[in-house]
N, C-alpha and C positions, 0 to 999 in steps of 0.2 A: 504494499500499499504506499501511497505517496501523499504527503500533506504539504501543500504550498503555503508558506508565510511570506507576507510582504513586509519588509522591515526597513525602518530608518527613513531619514529625509530623502534619500535617493530611491526609495521604493524598491530595494533590492529583492529579488526572488530568492527565497531560501527554501530548501526542500528537506523534509524529514522523511527518509524512506525506511519503512519498518516491515517486519515479517510476523508471522503468527506466533513466533517464540518471543515476541516483544523486543527483539534486538533491532537497533536503529542506527543509521548514520545520518549525519547532517551535512548538507552541501551548501556552502556559502552562507554562514550564519549571520551575515549583515551586521546591523548595529544595535540589536536589541536582544541580548542574551536572556533576559528575564522572560521575554515572550516565548522564545524557543524552549526554555527549561519548563515553563508552565505547560506547554503542549506535551513535552517528554514526561513530566511527573504526573500530569492528569491522566495520561494513557499508561502509566506504569511501564514505560519503555526503559531499556538498558542502552545507553549510548556507547557504541563500540568505537566510532571514529568520526572525525570531522574531515570532510574533503573540501578543498579550496580550489576553485578554478583559476584564481590568480590573486595577487597580493594587494589589490587596492583597498582603501579604508572601508568602502561600502560593502565589501565582501568579507572582511576579516574582523570587524569591530568587536564582535562577541566571542572570539576565539578564546581569549584569556578567561573570561567569565565562565564559559562552558568548561574549559579545561580544569579550572579550579574546583568546579562543582562535581564533575564526573570523572576526571583523571583518564580521559580517553586518548587514543592515538590521534595525531593530526597529520594529514598528508596534503602535499601540494607539489607542483613542479618545481625543480631545483631553482629555476630562474626567478620564481616568485618569492623565495625565502629572503633575498636581499631587500625586496620591496617592503616586506612586512617588518623588517628590522630598522627601517629608516622612515621617519615621518615625512620627509621631503618626497621620497620615491613613492610611498603609498598614498600620497596626496592628502593625508589627514591634516596637514598643517593649514588647510583652508578652513577647517572646522575647529576641532579640539585635537591638537597633535597627540599621537600615541604610536607605539610600536607593539608588536606582538612579542611577548616574552616567553610563551610557553614553548616547550620542546616540539619541534616540527621534523617530521620524517619526509624526505622527498620521495616522489615516485616519477617514473617516466611515462609521459602522456604520449601515446602512439599516434593519436589523431586519425583523421579520416581523409583520404585523398578524394578530391573531386574529379569529375570527368572532363 
């Protein structure tokens, strides 16, 4: 099952993907960790991982909050890690500057080739 949450000033689409065993992953948790956590807790889900499509502020703002609450794995492409560690690169300096301090594991995105 998939639940879409629209989060933050930038209206970022966040997805909570979960199964019948109540395991879930969160994709791009945006800027409102409390809203994501409320859905997880109300549905008695177990957060296994956070997946980040890229490192801009509107996609990663809730990572530290969710990590501190659930101690889950965090995955992103290796090129996004630098963005998350720098407020200038992740563009959060336009709003309220922040960096992601939680431990991040990189993964390789293979992508899809077009015709």
